[in-house]
C-alpha positions in Angstrom: 16.5 0.0 -4.2 13.0 -0.9 -2.1 10.6 -3.7 -2.7 7.0 -2.6 -2.7 4.0 -4.4 -3.0 1.1 -2.6 -4.4 -2.3 -3.6 -3.6 -5.1 -2.9 -5.7 -8.3 -4.2 -7.0 -8.1 -1.9 -10.4 -5.7 -3.0 -12.6 -4.6 0.1 -14.5 -4.0 1.7 -11.5 -1.6 -1.6 -10.4 0.0 -1.0 -13.8 0.3 2.8 -13.1 1.8 2.4 -9.6 4.5 -0.2 -10.6 5.5 1.6 -13.7 5.8 5.2 -11.9 6.9 3.5 -8.2 9.4 1.5 -10.7 11.1 4.4 -12.5 12.3 5.9 -9.0 14.1 2.6 -8.7 11.8 0.3 -6.5 10.9 -3.4 -7.3 7.3 -3.3 -7.2 5.5 -6.8 -7.4 1.3 -6.1 -7.5 -1.7 -8.0 -6.2 -5.2 -7.4 -6.7 -7.0 -8.7 -3.8 -5.9 -8.5 0.1 -5.9 -12.7 -0.3 -3.0 -12.2 -3.0 -1.4 -9.3 -0.9 -1.3 -11.8 1.8 -0.2 -14.7 0.0 2.8 -12.9 -1.5 3.7 -12.0 2.3 4.3 -15.2 2.9 6.6 -15.7 0.3 7.9 -12.9 0.2 9.7 -9.6 2.4 9.2 -6.0 1.3 10.0 -2.5 2.3 6.8 -0.6 1.5 2.9 -2.0 1.2 0.6 0.1 -0.6 -3.0 -0.9 0.1 -6.1 0.2 -1.3 -8.7 0.6 1.5 -12.1 -0.5 -0.8 -11.4 -4.1 -2.4 -13.5 -6.9 -3.4 -13.7 -9.3 -0.1 -11.5 -8.7 2.3 -11.1 -4.3 2.7 -7.3 -2.8 2.9 -8.4 -1.6 6.6 -9.8 -4.8 7.4 -6.7 -6.1 5.8 -3.9 -4.0 7.8 -5.6 -4.8 11.2 -4.7 -8.4 10.5 -1.0 -7.5 9.5 -0.7 -5.5 13.0 -2.7 -8.0 14.7 0.3 -10.7 13.2 2.8 -8.2 14.2 4.1 -7.4 10.0 6.4 -4.8 10.4 6.0 -3.6 6.8 5.1 0.2 7.1 1.9 0.6 5.2 0.4 3.6 3.1 -3.1 3.9 2.3 -4.3 4.4 -1.3 -7.6 5.4 -1.8 -10.0 7.4 -3.4 -12.0 8.1 -0.2 -11.0 10.5 2.1 -13.5 9.7 4.7 -11.9 6.7 6.0 -9.1 9.3 7.4 -11.3 9.3 10.3 -11.4 5.3 10.7 -9.3 5.0 13.9 -8.3 1.7 11.9 -6.3 3.6 9.4 -4.0 5.3 11.8 -2.3 2.1 12.1 -1.1 3.0 8.3 2.2 5.0 8.5 0.4 7.6 5.7 -3.1 8.3 4.3 -3.1 9.3 0.2 -6.5 10.3 -1.4 -6.1 8.8 -5.0 -5.5 11.5 -8.0 -3.8 11.5 -11.6 -0.6 13.3 -9.8 1.1 10.7 -8.6 3.3 13.4 -6.9 1.7 12.9 -3.0 2.2 9.1 -3.0 5.5 9.7 -4.4 6.4 12.0 -1.5 4.8 9.8 1.3 7.2 6.5 -0.2 10.2 8.6 -0.1 9.4 9.8 3.4 7.8 7.1 5.1 10.9 4.4 3.5 13.4 7.2 4.5 11.7 7.1 8.1 12.5 2.7 8.4 15.9 2.8 7.3 
């Protein structure tokens, strides 16, 4: 079982991901902003961070850059509604990039792949 932190400003998305990834046997905590995510990361350690890009306040890419600068070793999956961020060099800091969909098959596959790679 892995500990995951899901960061998304949409409450329904957070609940959906927490339920679906919890069904895979993972312990899932959620955060509604980059600031909440930073607080959670200070309080506890996680095996994987699933991070939305477009959020109010600090964006997911800005948080990712800060985490890399602070030498946080937690792997990150960017999960966004926009495919255009794949061309942003900052997105290359993440271990995976998933475009949001009502079908969570790709996200679940990437979670399994990234966790397996980092064990």
